[in-house]
MARVODREN-862676 format. One record per residue (C-alpha): x negated, y, z; residue number from 0; residue in one letter. Coordinates in Angstrom, 1 decimal. Layout:
MARVODREN-862676
     xx     yy     zz seq type
      X      Y      Z NUM    a
...
end
This chain:
MARVODREN-862676
     xx     yy     zz seq type
 -116.6   86.0   74.1   0    m
 -113.3   87.4   75.3   1    n
 -110.9   87.9   72.5   2    n
 -108.1   89.6   74.4   3    n
 -107.0   93.2   74.2   4    k
 -108.7   94.2   77.5   5    l
 -112.2   93.0   76.7   6    a
 -114.6   96.0   76.8   7    g
 -111.9   98.4   78.0   8    k
 -112.9  101.0   80.6   9    k
 -110.5  100.9   83.6  10    v
 -110.3  103.0   86.8  11    l
 -108.4  101.5   89.7  12    i
 -107.7  103.6   92.7  13    t
 -107.8  101.8   96.1  14    a
 -109.1   98.9   94.0  15    g
 -110.8   97.0   96.8  16    a
 -107.9   96.0   99.1  17    q
 -104.6   94.2   98.9  18    g
 -102.8   94.5   95.6  19    i
 -105.6   96.7   94.3  20    g
 -108.2   94.1   94.8  21    e
 -106.1   91.5   92.9  22    s
 -105.6   94.0   90.0  23    i
 -109.4   94.7   89.9  24    t
 -110.2   90.9   89.8  25    r
 -107.6   90.4   87.0  26    h
 -109.2   93.2   84.9  27    f
 -112.7   91.7   85.4  28    i
 -111.5   88.3   84.5  29    d
 -110.1   89.7   81.3  30    n
 -113.4   91.3   80.2  31    g
 -112.9   94.9   81.3  32    a
 -115.5   97.3   82.7  33    d
 -114.2   98.7   86.0  34    v
 -114.5  101.7   88.2  35    a
 -113.4  100.7   91.7  36    i
 -112.3  103.5   94.0  37    h
 -112.2  102.8   97.7  38    y
 -111.5  104.8  100.8  39    y
 -112.7  102.4  103.5  40    s
 -113.1   98.9  101.9  41    s
 -116.8   99.2  101.0  42    a
 -117.7   95.5  101.4  43    d
 -115.0   94.2   99.2  44    t
 -115.8   96.9   96.6  45    a
 -119.5   95.7   96.5  46    k
 -118.4   92.1   96.1  47    q
 -116.1   93.0   93.2  48    l
 -119.0   94.9   91.6  49    t
 -121.3   91.8   91.9  50    e
 -118.5   89.7   90.5  51    y
 -118.2   92.0   87.4  52    a
 -121.9   92.1   86.9  53    n
 -122.1   88.3   87.1  54    s
 -119.9   88.2   84.0  55    k
 -122.1   90.8   82.2  56    g
 -119.6   93.6   82.7  57    q
 -120.1   97.1   84.0  58    k
 -118.7   98.1   87.4  59    a
 -119.1  101.2   89.6  60    v
 -117.7  101.8   93.1  61    i
 -116.7  105.3   94.2  62    i
 -115.7  106.3   97.7  63    q
 -113.3  109.2   98.1  64    g
 -110.3  110.7   99.8  65    d
 -107.9  111.3   96.9  66    l
 -105.8  113.7   98.8  67    t
 -108.7  116.1   98.2  68    k
 -108.8  117.6   94.8  69    e
 -112.6  117.7   94.7  70    a
 -112.9  113.9   95.5  71    d
 -110.3  113.0   92.8  72    a
 -112.1  115.1   90.2  73    n
 -115.5  113.7   91.2  74    a
 -114.2  110.1   91.0  75    m
 -113.0  110.5   87.4  76    v
 -116.2  112.3   86.3  77    e
 -118.3  109.5   87.8  78    k
 -116.2  106.8   86.1  79    t
 -116.6  108.4   82.7  80    v
 -120.3  109.0   83.3  81    e
 -121.0  105.4   84.3  82    v
 -118.5  103.5   82.0  83    l
 -118.9  105.9   79.1  84    g
 -115.2  106.8   78.9  85    g
 -111.8  105.8   80.2  86    l
 -109.1  103.7   78.5  87    d
 -106.8  102.7   81.4  88    i
 -105.9  104.4   84.7  89    l
 -104.3  102.4   87.5  90    i
 -102.8  104.7   90.2  91    n
 -102.7  102.2   93.0  92    n
 -103.6  104.3   96.1  93    a
 -100.8  104.8   98.6  94    g
  -99.5  104.1  102.1  95    s
  -96.5  104.0  104.3  96    l
  -98.7  105.4  107.1  97    v
  -96.1  104.7  109.8  98    a
  -92.4  104.3  110.3  99    r
  -90.6  107.5  111.2 100    n
  -86.9  108.4  111.2 101    l
  -85.9  111.8  110.1 102    l
  -84.9  112.8  113.6 103    s
  -88.5  112.1  114.7 104    d
  -90.2  113.4  111.6 105    m
  -93.1  115.8  112.1 106    k
  -93.7  118.2  109.3 107    t
  -97.4  117.3  109.2 108    e
  -96.5  113.6  108.8 109    f
  -94.1  114.4  105.8 110    w
  -96.9  116.3  104.1 111    h
  -99.4  113.6  104.8 112    k
  -97.3  110.8  103.2 113    v
  -96.5  113.0  100.2 114    m
 -100.2  113.9   99.8 115    d
 -101.3  110.2  100.0 116    i
  -98.7  108.8   97.6 117    n
  -97.8  111.6   95.2 118    l
 -100.2  114.6   95.2 119    t
 -103.2  112.3   95.0 120    s
 -101.7  110.7   91.9 121    m
 -101.2  114.1   90.3 122    m
 -104.9  115.0   91.1 123    f
 -106.3  111.8   89.6 124    v
 -104.0  111.8   86.6 125    t
 -104.7  115.4   85.8 126    r
 -108.4  114.8   85.9 127    a
 -108.1  111.6   83.8 128    a
 -105.7  112.9   81.2 129    g
 -108.3  114.6   78.9 130    p
 -110.5  111.5   78.9 131    h
 -107.6  109.2   78.1 132    l
 -106.7  111.5   75.3 133    a
 -110.0  110.9   73.5 134    k
 -108.9  107.3   72.7 135    n
 -106.4  106.5   69.9 136    e
 -104.5  104.5   72.5 137    n
 -104.7  104.6   76.3 138    s
 -102.6  103.6   79.2 139    s
 -101.6  104.6   82.8 140    i
  -99.8  102.3   85.3 141    v
  -98.5  103.9   88.5 142    n
  -97.7  101.8   91.6 143    l
  -94.2  102.7   92.9 144    a
  -92.2  100.5   95.2 145    s
  -88.8   98.8   95.6 146    l
  -88.4  101.4   98.4 147    a
  -88.4  104.0   95.6 148    g
  -85.3  102.3   94.1 149    r
  -83.4  101.2   97.2 150    k
  -84.6  103.7   99.9 151    g
  -86.6  101.2  102.0 152    g
  -86.0  100.0  105.5 153    h
  -85.2  102.5  108.3 154    p
  -88.3  104.6  109.1 155    g
  -89.6  104.7  105.6 156    s
  -87.8  107.8  104.4 157    l
  -91.0  109.8  103.5 158    a
  -92.6  106.8  101.8 159    y
  -89.5  105.8   99.9 160    a
  -89.0  109.4   98.8 161    t
  -92.6  109.7   97.5 162    s
  -92.2  106.4   95.7 163    k
  -89.0  107.5   94.1 164    g
  -90.7  110.6   92.9 165    a
  -93.4  108.4   91.2 166    i
  -90.6  106.9   89.1 167    l
  -89.7  110.3   87.8 168    t
  -93.4  111.4   87.5 169    f
  -93.9  108.4   85.3 170    t
  -91.0  109.2   83.0 171    r
  -91.9  112.9   82.8 172    a
  -95.6  112.1   82.1 173    l
  -94.7  109.5   79.4 174    a
  -92.9  112.3   77.5 175    t
  -95.8  114.7   78.0 176    e
  -98.6  112.2   77.2 177    y
  -96.9  110.4   74.4 178    g
  -98.3  112.6   71.6 179    p
 -101.9  112.1   72.9 180    q
 -101.5  108.3   72.6 181    g
 -101.3  107.6   76.3 182    t
  -98.5  105.4   77.5 183    r
  -97.4  105.8   81.1 184    v
  -95.5  103.1   83.0 185    n
  -94.8  102.1   86.6 186    a
  -94.3   99.0   88.6 187    i
  -92.0   98.7   91.6 188    a
  -93.1   95.7   93.8 189    p
  -90.7   94.3   96.5 190    g
  -91.9   92.3   99.4 191    l
  -95.5   91.3   98.6 192    i
  -97.0   89.4  101.5 193    l
 -100.7   88.9  102.4 194    g
 -101.6   92.6  102.1 195    t
 -102.7   94.9  104.8 196    s
  -99.6   97.0  104.1 197    f
  -97.2   94.4  105.3 198    h
  -99.6   93.0  107.9 199    n
  -99.5   96.4  109.4 200    t
  -95.9   97.6  108.9 201    h
  -93.8   94.4  108.6 202    t
  -93.1   92.0  111.4 203    t
  -92.9   88.2  110.7 204    k
  -89.2   88.3  111.6 205    e
  -88.5   91.1  109.2 206    s
  -90.5   89.4  106.4 207    a
  -88.6   86.1  107.0 208    a
  -85.2   87.9  107.0 209    k
  -86.1   89.8  103.7 210    t
  -87.4   86.6  102.1 211    t
  -84.1   84.8  102.9 212    a
  -82.3   87.4  100.8 213    g
  -84.6   87.0   97.7 214    i
  -82.9   85.0   95.0 215    p
  -86.1   83.0   94.1 216    i
  -86.6   82.2   97.8 217    q
  -90.1   83.4   98.2 218    r
  -92.0   86.6   98.9 219    a
  -94.3   87.9   96.2 220    g
  -98.1   87.9   96.3 221    n
 -100.7   90.3   94.9 222    s
 -101.3   88.2   91.8 223    a
  -97.6   88.6   90.9 224    d
  -98.1   92.3   90.8 225    v
 -101.6   92.2   89.1 226    a
 -100.3   90.2   86.2 227    r
  -97.5   92.7   85.5 228    a
 -100.0   95.6   85.7 229    v
 -102.3   93.9   83.2 230    l
  -99.4   93.3   80.9 231    f
  -98.4   97.0   80.9 232    l
 -102.0   98.1   80.6 233    a
 -103.0   95.8   77.8 234    s
 -100.0   96.8   75.7 235    e
 -101.9  100.1   75.3 236    y
 -100.9  100.2   71.6 237    d
  -97.4   99.0   72.3 238    g
  -94.0  100.6   72.4 239    f
  -93.3  100.4   76.2 240    i
  -93.7  103.8   77.9 241    t
  -91.8  105.6   80.6 242    g
  -90.6  102.3   82.0 243    a
  -90.6  100.8   85.4 244    t
  -91.0   97.1   85.8 245    l
  -89.4   95.7   89.0 246    d
  -91.3   92.9   90.6 247    i
  -89.1   91.7   93.5 248    n
  -87.8   88.2   92.9 249    g
  -84.4   89.4   91.9 250    g
  -83.4   91.5   95.0 251    v
  -82.7   94.6   92.9 252    y
  -82.3   95.0   89.2 253    n
  -81.0   97.6   86.8 254    m
end
């Protein structure tokens, strides 16, 4: 018997089978929630997470999709509601840097691609989920932003940082819009979180070491550091925190 606030809650996690998303999904399962795990390419991990949830007697469904496509985003939300029987919590975790490009080298298609992956997809998913979240007395959305959205990121991450900065504003605006329906909307802005495919792909060991040296608590973050914060914001679904961004960066940047 799980006596915490998340037991029995129905949660949708986008990109919930890799990196930070996988850790978020595991934390929700461990706290008794039923989960819908969206994935784009991490099918094996998604299946393992489903088996893990089922072993605890909880519901889980995996849904493949390209969330930059409106139809895929809509279908994912519909399937979630159909299998889980509703939706209490939405975690908008999908996103990518894609590649590093300076403005002088920026191709128009690349700019649109990054905006679609990080921002437009979030709008599609949230728009589809909104009416289902509204059916509950209390519900919650947590959006994954980034320290890059606060500071501007390292050179070459202009498009990514801009899209993540927009998520901070999207979160504040949506908190105002969705407040009356009982849905709280918050964001988290992780700093350097190592051990994820994101940094394995886009951050050199030298760059990571240099960044870590400048972190006041003298270590990089890990996926669980982020997942715990997401769970806190999500489980406070009857709380007073909305429109907020929680910075998870070891003290590099605070406001």
